[in-house]
C-alpha positions in Angstrom: 49.6 45.5 66.7 53.1 43.6 67.2 56.6 44.6 66.6 59.3 42.5 66.2 62.0 45.0 66.3 64.2 42.7 68.1 67.5 44.9 69.3 67.6 47.1 66.3 68.1 50.3 68.1 68.2 52.6 64.9 64.6 51.9 63.7 61.8 54.0 65.4 58.0 53.5 64.8 55.0 55.9 65.4 51.5 55.1 64.9 48.5 57.1 64.9 45.0 56.2 64.3 41.6 57.6 64.1 38.0 56.7 63.4 34.7 58.6 62.7 31.1 57.4 62.3 28.5 58.5 60.3 24.7 57.5 59.2 23.9 56.7 55.8 21.2 55.3 53.6 18.4 57.5 55.4 19.4 56.4 58.6 19.2 52.8 58.1 23.0 52.1 58.1 25.9 53.2 59.8 29.5 53.7 58.2 32.5 53.6 60.2 35.7 55.0 58.9 39.1 53.9 60.5 42.6 55.2 59.4 46.2 54.6 60.7 49.3 56.5 59.7 52.5 54.8 60.6 56.0 56.5 60.5 58.9 54.8 60.2 62.5 56.5 61.0 65.8 55.1 60.6 68.7 57.0 62.3 71.5 54.8 61.3 73.9 55.5 58.0 72.8 52.5 56.3 69.3 51.8 54.7 67.1 49.2 56.5 64.6 47.0 55.0 60.9 46.4 57.1 58.0 44.6 56.9 54.8 46.3 58.3 51.8 44.2 58.5 48.6 45.9 59.8 45.2 44.1 59.9 41.6 45.3 58.6 38.3 43.7 59.7 37.0 40.7 57.6 33.3 40.3 57.4 31.8 37.0 57.8 28.1 38.2 57.6 26.0 39.9 55.1 25.0 42.7 57.4 28.5 43.9 57.6 30.6 45.2 54.5 34.3 46.3 54.7 35.9 48.2 52.3 39.4 49.2 51.7 39.9 53.1 50.9 42.2 52.4 48.2 43.0 56.1 47.4 44.1 56.3 51.1 46.2 53.4 51.2 50.0 54.4 50.6 51.8 52.9 49.1 49.0 50.7 47.9 48.7 47.1 49.2 45.9 45.0 49.3 44.7 42.7 52.1 44.8 38.9 52.1 42.0 36.7 52.7 42.6 37.2 56.6 42.6 41.1 56.4 46.3 41.2 56.7 47.8 44.5 54.5 51.3 43.9 54.3 54.3 46.5 53.3 58.0 45.7 52.3 59.7 48.9 52.8 63.3 50.3 52.7 63.9 52.8 55.0 66.6 55.5 53.5 69.6 56.1 55.9 68.9 58.9 58.0 65.5 58.9 56.5 61.9 57.9 57.1 59.0 56.5 55.3 55.2 56.9 55.8 52.5 54.2 55.5 48.8 55.0 55.2 45.9 52.8 55.8 42.3 53.4 55.7 38.9 51.2 55.4 35.3 51.5 55.9 32.7 49.2 57.8 29.3 49.7 57.0 26.7 47.8 59.3 22.7 47.9 59.7 21.7 49.7 62.8 21.1 46.2 64.1 24.9 45.6 64.4 26.9 47.1 67.3 30.5 47.6 65.7 33.5 48.1 68.1 36.5 49.0 66.3 
């Protein structure tokens, strides 16, 4: 991912990600679940506007299905056609904001998926 903070010393970001894998459909398919949590911190005495963009995979073949897990996306944001999920947030003065993103990639066992 990219960060364009420039010289703003009062903004900090922390990003955690995780993944899991399970067999589904009687072992004929594999479901990969990926998530990330982004923690934004503002140490200044004024609110700061920030745009955060994450990207989820976009399938170009039938054997790969990508699903945004909307119940785990906070605040809710939808990906564009290129898989970019964008949040425009205001981080309060001396405060923080948390963003959460999760999606599943389901493939046949014939497809090698590497997150």
